[in-house]
Every structure is written in structure tokens, then in C-alpha cells.
C-alpha positions as CSV (number, residue, x, y, z in Angstrom):
1,M,-14.5,-6.9,24.9
2,E,-16.7,-6.3,27.4
3,A,-18.3,-3.4,26.1
4,S,-18.9,-5.6,23.2
5,L,-19.8,-8.6,25.5
6,R,-22.7,-6.3,26.7
7,A,-23.8,-5.7,23.7
8,L,-24.8,-9.1,23.2
9,G,-25.9,-10.1,26.9
10,L,-23.3,-11.5,27.3
11,W,-21.4,-9.9,30.8
12,S,-23.3,-10.5,33.9
13,S,-20.3,-10.7,36.1
14,P,-19.6,-8.1,38.2
15,T,-15.9,-8.8,37.8
16,R,-13.9,-6.7,36.0
17,M,-11.8,-8.7,33.3
18,T,-8.6,-10.7,34.5
19,R,-5.1,-12.5,32.1
20,Y,-5.8,-15.8,31.8
21,R,-4.1,-18.3,33.7
22,R,-4.4,-21.6,32.8
23,E,-4.3,-23.0,36.5
24,R,-7.1,-21.0,37.4
25,W,-9.8,-22.4,34.9
26,E,-8.3,-26.1,33.1
27,G,-10.5,-28.5,34.7
28,K,-13.7,-26.4,36.0
29,G,-17.2,-27.8,35.0
30,E,-18.8,-27.9,31.2
31,Q,-21.6,-25.2,33.0
32,D,-19.3,-22.7,34.0
33,L,-19.0,-19.9,30.4
34,L,-16.1,-18.4,30.1
35,V,-15.3,-15.9,27.5
36,A,-11.9,-15.2,26.2
37,Y,-10.4,-13.9,22.6
38,A,-8.9,-16.3,20.0
39,T,-6.8,-17.0,16.7
40,V,-7.3,-19.6,13.9
41,L,-4.0,-20.6,15.0
42,S,-5.5,-21.5,19.3
43,E,-8.6,-22.7,17.6
44,Q,-6.6,-25.7,17.0
45,V,-5.2,-26.9,19.6
46,A,-8.4,-25.6,22.4
47,G,-10.9,-28.0,21.6
48,R,-14.6,-27.0,21.5
49,L,-14.6,-23.1,21.5
50,V,-17.6,-21.2,19.8
51,R,-17.2,-18.0,18.1
52,L,-19.6,-15.2,18.8
53,P,-20.5,-12.9,16.6
54,M,-18.0,-9.7,16.9
55,Q,-15.5,-8.2,16.3
56,L,-12.7,-6.7,18.2
57,P,-10.8,-3.8,18.0
58,I,-7.2,-5.8,18.4
59,S,-4.4,-7.7,16.3
60,S,-2.4,-10.8,17.3
61,G,0.0,-12.2,16.0
62,E,3.1,-15.3,15.6
63,A,6.8,-14.4,15.3
64,L,9.3,-17.0,15.1
65,V,12.3,-14.9,16.8
66,V,15.8,-16.6,17.1
67,R,19.6,-14.4,18.2
68,R,20.5,-12.2,15.3
69,E,23.7,-14.4,14.7
70,W,21.0,-17.1,14.2
71,A,18.9,-15.3,11.9
72,D,20.6,-16.7,8.1
73,H,21.5,-20.1,9.7
74,P,20.0,-22.5,6.4
75,R,17.7,-24.6,10.1
76,T,16.3,-21.1,10.9
77,L,15.6,-20.6,7.4
78,A,14.3,-23.8,6.9
79,L,11.9,-23.5,10.0
80,A,10.9,-20.7,8.5
81,D,9.9,-22.2,5.1
82,L,8.4,-24.9,6.7
83,L,6.0,-22.9,9.2
84,R,5.4,-20.7,6.4
85,Q,4.9,-24.2,3.7
86,R,2.5,-24.9,6.9
87,L,0.3,-22.0,7.2
88,G,-0.2,-21.1,3.7
89,P,-2.6,-23.2,3.3
90,W,-5.1,-21.9,5.9
91,A,-4.3,-18.8,5.1
92,L,-5.7,-19.2,2.4
93,T,-9.3,-20.6,4.0
94,H,-8.9,-17.5,7.1
95,G,-8.8,-14.2,5.6
96,E,-8.1,-13.4,10.0
97,L,-4.7,-15.3,8.9
98,V,-1.9,-12.7,7.5
99,M,1.3,-14.2,6.0
100,T,4.2,-11.8,5.8
101,P,7.3,-11.9,3.7
102,P,10.6,-12.3,5.9
103,P,12.6,-9.5,6.6
104,S,14.8,-8.9,4.3
105,G,18.9,-8.3,5.7
106,P,19.4,-5.9,8.6
């Protein structure tokens, strides 16, 4: 990411990248610039963001993780189905959002 930002002329800090921690950055002045990666889902909750013209060599994702004994429970299956229904329309308009089918069996 640092190399990509340098190529765009946006890296001016001698400080190396560190993990984002909300308590260290939230509430800082708007004149301070924070560059971070986001997904189409995190953009929905992050507020005002500006996309940079760059592609990062990383993949990220979201997963519904449950204990094995609850995997086939009707409520778990209903929740997974509801999440797929809500995310489906976004996947149609955002190519980077890829929906995967539910796992098949143990």
C-alpha cells in the first residue's frame, strides 16, 4: 500500500504503516488525512470517504462463523439467507463484492 501511495504522491510521512485503532484517530481534525483501505461494506458505515485510483494486492471478506452444532440450526440458516438477500443487490452493483454459496455439508 505504501508503494502505491508513493506512486500517487500521497506518502509524505516517515512513519511506517500501523494497524488502525479507532481510539487513536477518531475525533482528530479534518485537516489530518488518514489513508486506509475499506470495502464496499465498510464504506457504508464509515461516513465520507474518497476512493483513490489504485488497486491493492489484498483480498478481504466477511464470514458468518458459528459453532459446529449450530451450523444447521434453522435460525442460523435463516440468518445466513437473510444476509445473502441483503447483500445480493449490492453484489450486482459492486463488482468487488463476491457472494459465495453456502458450504455444503461437514
